C-alpha positions, -999 to +999 in steps of 0.1 A: +441-687+408+410-706+399+405-745+404+371-750+391+357-738+360+323-744+343+315-758+314+311-724+294+340-711+308+361-746+294+341-740+261+348-700+258+386-708+265+390-741+241+372-716+216+396-688+220+427-712+217+411-722+188+407-691+172+442-677+179+459-712+163+433-718+137+452-692+114+483-714+116+465-748+110+447-733+080+484-719+069+496-753+076+473-772+053+473-748+025+510-750+024+512-791+018+481-786-008+499-761-026+528-781-022+513-813-034+493-798-061+523-780-080+536-816-078+512-830-102+528-832-139+500-853-150+484-847-175+514-824-187+501-804-216+504-766-210+468-757-208+467-785-176+500-767-162+487-734-161+449-743-148+468-762-119+493-729-117+463-707-112+445-729-088+480-727-064+483-691-071+450-677-074+423-697-061+440-720-031+429-706+003+425-713+037+399-692+061+391-697+103+347-690+107+334-683+146+299-704+138+280-699+170+293-723+189+318-742+165+354-730+154+356-738+114+387-739+095+387-742+060+410-751+031+403-752-004+395-731-038+375-696-031+342-700-045+333-678-074+299-665-092+277-697-097+294-720-126+328-715-111+322-731-079+341-764-089+377-749-094+396-783-082+372-807-080+379-824-112+420-826-100+409-839-067+386-865-077+395-874-113+367-877-142+361-901-170+391-886-190+416-879-162+431-896-129+422-885-096+449-866-080+437-859-046+460-831-029+434-815-004+424-840+017+458-853+020+471-823+031+449-822+060+444-863+067+480-872+064+495-844+085+467-850+120+495-852+145+509-818+130+475-804+134+468-811+166+500-802+176+497-765+161+464-764+179+477-768+216+494-787+238 
C-alpha cells in the first residue's frame, strides 16, 4: 500500500478514471439530449419533424478524447463538410423565424450531480 503520491501520479490516476468512465457520461448526456430533442413539437410541420428526427437518429453523438493533460467529453452534432456544420444550432439557439428549443445545454447543466456521480465517487 502506497501512502504518498506525487502530483504526476495523482493526475495520471484521475485521467485514467476519466477516460474509463467518460464514455458512460457521454452516452448519458447524449441520451438525455436525444430525449429532449425528440420531445420538441414546435414547429410541427412534416419538414421540421423529419429534420429533428434526422438530427436525433443520425447526427447527435458523443466522443471522449485525450488532449494532452485534458480529457474532453463532447456531446453534440457530428461535424460535416463545410456548410454543414450548423446542424442543430438553430434548434438549440433559435432564429428570427423560430424560437429556441435548447436540448444540448440542459442535458449537461441540469444533470450535474448525475454526471459527477458517473465520473467517480
